[in-house]
C-alpha positions in Angstrom: 7.7 20.6 -56.5 6.9 22.5 -53.4 10.2 21.6 -51.7 12.2 22.1 -54.8 10.8 25.6 -55.3 11.6 26.5 -51.6 15.1 25.1 -51.9 15.6 27.2 -55.0 14.5 30.3 -53.1 16.8 29.7 -50.3 19.7 29.1 -52.6 19.1 32.3 -54.4 19.1 34.1 -51.0 22.6 32.7 -50.3 21.6 29.9 -47.9 23.9 26.9 -48.0 21.4 24.1 -49.0 22.5 20.5 -49.4 20.3 19.1 -52.2 19.4 15.5 -52.1 16.4 16.0 -54.3 18.0 15.8 -57.7 16.9 12.8 -59.8 19.8 13.1 -62.2 23.5 12.1 -62.4 26.0 14.7 -61.2 28.4 13.4 -63.8 28.9 15.5 -67.1 27.8 14.0 -70.4 30.7 12.1 -71.8 32.9 14.0 -74.2 32.3 11.8 -77.2 28.6 12.5 -77.0 29.1 16.2 -76.7 31.4 16.2 -79.7 28.8 14.4 -81.7 26.4 17.3 -81.0 29.0 19.9 -82.0 29.5 18.0 -85.2 25.8 18.0 -85.9 25.8 21.7 -85.4 28.8 22.2 -87.7 27.0 20.2 -90.4 23.9 22.3 -90.0 21.8 19.3 -88.8 19.2 21.8 -87.4 16.1 21.2 -89.3 12.9 19.1 -88.6 13.4 15.3 -88.6 10.8 12.6 -88.9 8.3 12.8 -86.0 9.4 9.4 -84.6 13.2 10.2 -84.8 15.9 9.7 -87.3 16.4 6.2 -88.7 20.0 6.0 -87.5 18.9 6.6 -83.9 16.0 4.1 -84.1 18.4 1.5 -85.4 21.0 2.3 -82.7 18.2 1.9 -80.0 17.1 -1.4 -81.4 20.7 -2.7 -81.7 21.7 -1.5 -78.2 18.7 -3.2 -76.7 19.4 -6.4 -78.6 23.0 -6.4 -77.5 22.1 -5.7 -73.8 19.0 -7.8 -73.4 18.7 -10.1 -76.4 15.5 -8.6 -77.9 14.8 -8.2 -81.6 13.1 -4.9 -82.5 12.9 -3.3 -85.9 13.0 0.6 -86.5 9.2 0.6 -87.2 8.7 -0.8 -83.7 10.6 2.1 -82.1 9.8 5.7 -81.5 12.1 8.5 -80.1 10.5 10.9 -77.7 11.3 14.0 -75.8 12.6 12.1 -72.8 11.4 9.0 -71.0 8.5 10.9 -69.3 7.2 11.8 -72.8 6.9 8.2 -73.9 5.0 7.2 -70.8 2.6 10.0 -71.3 2.2 9.1 -75.0 1.5 5.4 -74.0 -1.2 6.4 -71.5 -2.9 8.6 -74.2 -2.7 5.9 -76.8 -3.7 2.8 -74.7 -5.9 4.0 -71.9 -9.5 5.1 -72.3 -11.7 6.6 -69.6 -12.5 3.9 -67.0 -9.6 1.6 -67.9 -7.6 0.5 -64.9 -3.8 0.7 -64.7 -2.0 -1.3 -62.0 0.9 0.6 -60.4 3.1 -0.9 -57.6 3.8 1.4 -54.6 6.1 3.3 -54.1 5.8 4.6 -57.6 7.5 7.3 -59.8 5.5 10.5 -59.3 4.4 10.9 -63.0 2.6 7.5 -63.3 -0.4 8.5 -61.3 -0.9 11.9 -63.0 -0.6 10.6 -66.5 -3.1 7.9 -65.9 -5.5 10.3 -64.4 -5.0 12.7 -67.3 -6.0 9.9 -69.7 -9.2 9.3 -67.7 -7.9 6.0 -66.4 -8.1 4.7 -62.8 -5.0 4.0 -60.8 -5.0 0.7 -59.0 -2.2 0.7 -56.4 -0.4 -2.4 -55.2 1.6 -2.2 -52.0 4.9 -3.9 -52.1 6.6 -5.6 -49.2 9.0 -3.1 -47.6 10.5 -5.7 -45.2 11.7 -7.6 -48.3 13.2 -4.6 -50.0 9.8 -3.4 -51.5 9.5 -6.8 -53.3 6.8 -7.1 -55.9 5.3 -10.5 -56.8 3.0 -11.8 -59.6 0.4 -12.9 -57.0 0.2 -9.3 -55.7 -0.5 -8.1 -59.3 -2.9 -10.9 -60.0 -5.1 -10.1 -57.0 -5.8 -6.6 -58.4 -6.7 -7.6 -61.9 -10.3 -7.0 -63.0 -12.0 -7.1 -66.4 -11.2 -3.3 -66.7 -7.4 -3.8 -66.3 -5.7 -2.4 -69.4 -2.1 -1.9 -68.3 0.4 -3.0 -65.6 3.3 -0.6 -65.0 6.6 -1.9 -63.6 9.7 0.1 -62.9 12.8 -1.9 -62.2 15.2 -0.7 -60.8 12.6 1.5 -59.0 12.5 5.2 -58.5 12.2 5.9 -55.6 13.1 2.7 -53.7 15.9 1.3 -55.8 14.1 -2.1 -55.6 14.9 -4.5 -58.4 12.3 -7.1 -59.5 13.6 -10.7 -59.5 13.9 -12.0 -63.0 11.8 -15.0 -62.4 9.1 -12.9 -60.8 9.1 -10.6 -63.7 8.6 -13.6 -66.0 5.6 -14.6 -63.9 4.1 -11.2 -64.1 4.5 -11.3 -67.8 2.7 -14.7 -67.9 -0.1 -13.3 -65.8 -0.6 -10.3 -68.0 0.0 -11.9 -71.4 -2.5 -14.6 -71.1 -5.2 -11.9 -70.3 -4.1 -9.6 -73.1 -3.1 -6.9 -70.7 -0.3 -4.5 -71.7 2.8 -4.8 -69.5 5.0 -1.6 -69.6 8.5 -2.0 -68.3 10.1 1.3 -67.5 13.8 0.6 -67.9 15.1 4.1 -67.2 17.6 2.8 -64.6 18.3 -0.6 -66.2 22.0 -0.3 -66.2 22.5 0.8 -62.7 22.3 -2.5 -60.9 24.4 -3.5 -57.8 24.7 -7.1 -58.6 23.4 -9.4 -61.4 22.9 -8.7 -65.0 20.5 -6.3 -66.6 17.3 -8.0 -67.6 14.4 -7.0 -69.9 11.1 -9.0 -69.8 10.7 -7.9 -73.5 13.3 -10.6 -74.3 10.9 -13.4 -73.2 9.5 -15.5 -76.0 6.4 -13.9 -77.5 6.7 -10.8 -75.2 6.6 -8.4 -78.1 2.9 -8.9 -78.5 2.0 -7.4 -75.1 5.1 -5.9 -73.6 6.2 -2.4 -74.1 9.5 -0.9 -73.3 9.8 2.7 -72.0 13.4 3.8 -72.1 15.6 6.8 -71.7 19.2 7.9 -72.3 19.0 10.4 -69.5 20.4 8.4 -66.6 22.5 5.9 -68.4 24.6 8.5 -70.3 24.1 11.5 -68.0 22.0 13.2 -70.6 19.0 14.5 -68.6 18.9 17.9 -70.3 19.2 16.5 -73.8 15.7 15.0 -73.5 15.9 11.8 -75.5 13.6 8.8 -74.6 12.2 6.0 -76.6 9.6 3.3 -76.8 9.7 -0.2 -78.2 6.3 -1.7 -78.9 4.1 -3.4 -81.5 3.9 -1.3 -84.7 0.2 -0.4 -84.1 1.1 1.2 -80.8 4.1 3.0 -82.2 1.9 4.3 -85.1 -0.6 5.6 -82.6 2.2 7.4 -80.7 3.5 9.0 -83.9 0.0 10.4 -84.7 -0.2 11.9 -81.2 3.4 13.2 -81.1 3.1 14.8 -84.5 0.6 17.2 -83.0 2.3 17.5 -79.6 6.0 18.1 -80.0 6.9 17.0 -83.6 10.4 15.5 -83.5 12.8 15.4 -80.6 15.7 17.9 -81.0 17.7 17.1 -84.1 21.1 17.8 -82.4 20.3 15.7 -79.4 19.3 12.8 -81.6 22.8 12.9 -83.3 24.4 12.9 -79.8 22.2 9.9 -78.8 23.4 7.9 -81.7 26.9 8.3 -80.5 25.9 7.5 -76.9 24.5 4.2 -78.0 27.1 3.2 -80.5 30.1 4.7 -79.0 32.3 3.6 -76.0 30.2 2.4 -73.0 32.9 2.6 -70.2 31.3 5.7 -68.7 28.3 3.7 -67.6 30.4 1.4 -65.6 32.4 4.3 -64.1 29.3 5.9 -62.9 28.0 2.7 -61.5 31.2 2.1 -59.6 30.9 5.5 -58.0 27.3 5.0 -57.2 28.2 1.7 -55.5 30.7 3.5 -53.2 28.2 6.2 -52.4 25.4 3.8 -51.7 27.5 2.0 -49.1 28.3 5.3 -47.4 24.6 6.6 -47.4 23.1 3.3 -46.1 25.6 3.1 -43.3 25.0 6.7 -42.2 21.2 6.4 -42.5 21.1 3.3 -40.3 22.9 5.4 -37.5 20.1 8.1 -37.4 17.7 7.3 -34.5 14.2 6.4 -35.8 15.3 5.8 -39.4 15.3 2.4 -41.1 16.3 1.8 -44.7 16.3 -1.1 -47.2 19.5 -1.4 -49.2 18.6 -0.4 -52.8 19.6 -2.9 -55.4 19.6 -0.4 -58.3 19.2 3.3 -59.4 20.8 5.9 -57.2 18.2 6.6 -54.4 17.9 5.7 -50.8 14.3 5.6 -49.5 14.5 5.5 -45.7 11.5 5.0 -43.5 11.5 7.9 -41.0 8.2 6.9 -39.2 9.7 6.3 -35.7 11.7 9.6 -35.9 8.6 11.4 -37.0 6.7 10.1 -34.0 9.4 11.1 -31.7 9.5 14.6 -33.2 5.7 15.1 -33.3 5.9 15.3 -37.1 2.7 14.1 -38.9 3.8 13.5 -42.4 6.8 13.0 -44.6 6.0 16.4 -46.3 6.2 18.2 -43.0 9.5 16.4 -42.2 10.9 17.5 -45.6 9.7 21.0 -45.0 11.3 21.2 -41.6 14.6 19.6 -42.8 14.8 22.3 -45.5 13.9 25.1 -43.2 15.8 24.1 -40.1 18.7 21.9 -41.3 18.9 23.3 -44.9 18.7 19.8 -46.5 16.4 19.2 -49.5 14.8 15.8 -49.8 11.6 14.5 -51.6 8.7 13.5 -49.3 7.2 10.0 -49.7 3.7 11.3 -50.4 5.0 12.1 -53.9 5.6 8.3 -54.4 2.6 7.0 -52.6 3.9 6.4 -49.1 3.6 8.5 -45.8 6.7 7.8 -43.7 9.5 7.9 -46.2 11.8 10.4 -47.8 13.8 10.0 -51.0 17.5 10.8 -50.8 19.4 11.0 -54.1 23.1 10.0 -53.8 23.8 11.4 -57.2 26.2 13.9 -55.6 29.6 13.8 -54.0 30.6 11.9 -50.9 31.5 15.3 -49.3 27.9 16.6 -49.9 26.4 13.3 -48.7 28.4 13.6 -45.5 27.4 17.2 -44.9 23.7 16.5 -45.6 23.4 13.3 -43.6 25.2 15.0 -40.6 22.6 17.7 -40.7 19.7 15.3 -40.8 21.3 13.3 -37.9 21.7 16.5 -35.8 18.1 17.6 -36.6 16.7 14.3 -35.4 18.7 14.3 -32.2 18.1 18.0 -31.4 14.6 18.8 -32.5 
C-alpha cells in the first residue's frame, strides 16, 4: 500500500512510472460480458437480490465448476460475494474462533494473515522450498498441525510466487486434513492460468465436500476485477453462516455485476485461453530478463501472472537491508513500482506482475537492470 500510494503520487506529478504492482489483468472485460450488464440495466435489474446471489448465478457457478473440475455442488452450497477477498474474510469470521490456528504456506497472499488476525485466530506459517519452485508438501503441513488447528489455506496457482501444487500432493494434504476434521480452503482465484497441465480442484476428490471449501473469483479469469464477484462452495451449514454474516455486512453483490457474471460463466470461454497465451509469452520474456540482472534469481512460475525474484544477492551488493527498501529505491530512483516481499512473508523478494504489455515489461526491466548495475 505504501509503494502504491507513492507510485500514484509520482504519476499525478507527471513522472513516467512503470507499474509492475498491479494484481489484475490488463485486458478489457470481454464484450459479451459487458453487453449482459447493459442488458441488465435496460431491463432495470437494479434492485436488491437475495443476499447469497441470484439463483441463476449460483447455478452457473456450480455448473462451471462441475464442467471444469468434476465437482457436484448444488446452489444451496454456493454463496456469491463481493469479490474473492470477501469470501475469504467471511470464511475466517464463520470458521475461526479466538485461539484457533490457521496454517498458511509462505509466501502467502497479503490478505490471509490479516483476516485470520482479525478473527482472533493465530497464523501458523509453513515455509515452502524455493529451490523447488516454492514446493509445498503434505509432510510440511502435517508437522505444523496441533489440536488447535482449524483451517489449512492453500492458494494454487499462488499469488505471489506462481507456484502450482502438484495434484498428488494436494490429495495428500486433503487426506491429512480430512482425517483430522480440519477445514481445507482451496483458493482457486488463478485456477485457469496454468502453464502446463490441466486445472485441478481438490474439491473433486471423493468425500471432499465434507471438509474442503472452494474460494473462487471471476476477477482474474474473465478480467472482471472491478466488477467484484467472488464465490464460495462449501457445506450448507458453512454457507448459511456466511449468509447470516453477509446480510449485515454488504447485503447482496451488485445486481448488474451478477447478470454479467452469469454471461461470463455460461458464454464463450475463448477469452480465457487468449489471455493465457499472452501471459505465456510475457512470462518467457520476464524470466529471461530477470535472470540477466546481477544478483537476481527467479523460479519459473507455473501459474498466475507474477514473477517473484529473489534479489538477496543484489541487495547485499547495494547495501540494501530489506525488500521494502529495495522497492522504495526502485520507485524513487528508477521509477519502477514493484511489491516488496515483506507483504507476502519473505524478506528478499519482490513481486513483478506481468499483466502489462511486453513494451512496458521491457522498459521496466531495463530500468531495474540499470539500477542494479549503477547504484
